C-alpha positions as CSV (number, residue, x, y, z in Angstrom):
1,M,32.2,-45.0,12.0
2,E,31.8,-41.9,9.7
3,W,35.4,-41.3,9.6
4,D,36.9,-44.2,8.4
5,I,35.3,-44.2,4.7
6,P,37.8,-43.0,2.6
7,D,37.1,-40.0,0.6
8,D,37.2,-40.5,-3.5
9,S,36.2,-37.0,-4.0
10,V,40.1,-35.9,-3.0
11,N,43.4,-37.1,-4.1
12,V,46.2,-36.8,-1.2
13,E,49.1,-37.3,-2.8
14,S,48.3,-34.5,-5.7
15,T,46.3,-32.3,-3.5
16,V,49.4,-32.4,-0.8
17,L,52.8,-34.1,-2.0
18,E,53.4,-32.6,-5.3
19,P,53.4,-29.5,-4.0
20,I,55.3,-30.3,-1.8
21,A,58.2,-32.6,-3.8
22,V,57.8,-29.4,-6.0
23,S,58.8,-26.3,-3.0
24,K,61.9,-28.6,-2.1
25,F,63.0,-29.0,-5.9
26,L,62.7,-25.4,-6.4
27,D,64.5,-24.7,-3.5
28,T,67.3,-26.6,-5.1
29,L,67.6,-24.3,-8.5
30,S,69.7,-21.1,-8.8
31,E,67.6,-18.1,-8.5
32,T,67.7,-17.6,-12.5
33,D,66.5,-21.6,-13.2
34,R,63.5,-20.4,-10.6
35,K,62.9,-16.8,-12.5
36,I,63.4,-19.3,-15.9
37,L,61.0,-21.8,-14.4
38,T,58.1,-19.7,-13.2
39,M,58.2,-17.5,-16.8
40,R,58.3,-20.0,-18.6
41,M,55.0,-21.2,-16.5
42,D,53.3,-18.3,-16.9
43,D,54.0,-18.3,-21.1
44,V,56.4,-16.2,-21.7
45,T,58.4,-16.3,-24.6
46,L,62.0,-18.0,-24.6
47,E,62.9,-14.6,-26.0
48,K,61.5,-12.8,-23.6
49,I,62.9,-14.5,-21.0
50,A,65.8,-14.0,-22.5
51,E,65.3,-11.0,-22.7
52,E,64.9,-9.9,-19.2
53,L,67.0,-12.5,-17.2
54,G,70.2,-10.7,-19.9
55,F,71.1,-13.8,-21.9
56,K,72.1,-13.5,-25.3
57,T,69.9,-15.6,-27.1
58,H,67.2,-17.8,-26.3
59,S,68.7,-21.2,-26.9
60,A,70.7,-20.6,-23.6
61,I,67.4,-20.4,-22.1
62,H,66.4,-23.5,-23.8
63,K,69.7,-25.5,-22.6
64,R,68.5,-24.4,-18.8
65,I,65.8,-25.4,-19.4
66,R,66.3,-28.6,-20.1
67,K,68.9,-28.9,-17.2
68,I,66.4,-28.0,-14.9
69,G,63.9,-30.7,-16.3
70,L,66.5,-33.5,-16.2
71,A,67.5,-32.2,-12.2
72,Y,63.7,-32.5,-11.6
73,E,63.7,-36.4,-13.3
74,K,66.5,-37.0,-10.7
75,F,65.1,-35.0,-8.4
76,S,61.9,-36.9,-8.2
77,G,63.2,-40.6,-9.9
78,E,60.2,-40.4,-13.0
79,D,61.0,-40.1,-16.6
80,L,59.6,-37.1,-17.8
81,G,61.4,-37.5,-21.4
82,F,64.2,-34.8,-21.2
83,S,66.2,-38.2,-20.5
84,N,65.5,-39.9,-23.3
85,K,65.0,-36.0,-25.1
86,E,61.5,-36.3,-26.0
87,I,60.9,-33.4,-24.0
88,I,63.1,-29.7,-25.5
C-alpha cells in the first residue's frame, strides 16, 4: 500500500523529536539563562547581552553559556564539546 512506503523526504527525528527535546530542556533553565540562550541564538553579542541583563562583564555571560552547554550535554547525553572545552 502507498502508506507503507517510507517517505525519505521527512526526517521525523529532526523535525519533531529534536524540537520537543529542546523545549523540555529550555523548561529546565532559569528565565535568565533562557534569555541568554535566546539572545545568543539571535547573534546578540556577549557584551550586549551583559548590558541588557545587568551583568558587569561579558565574561559572566560566557561562563553562563558554558554552564548551559554542559547542562544540555547532561540532559541530552550528547557530547557537543563543552565537556572537553572544545566549545567556549
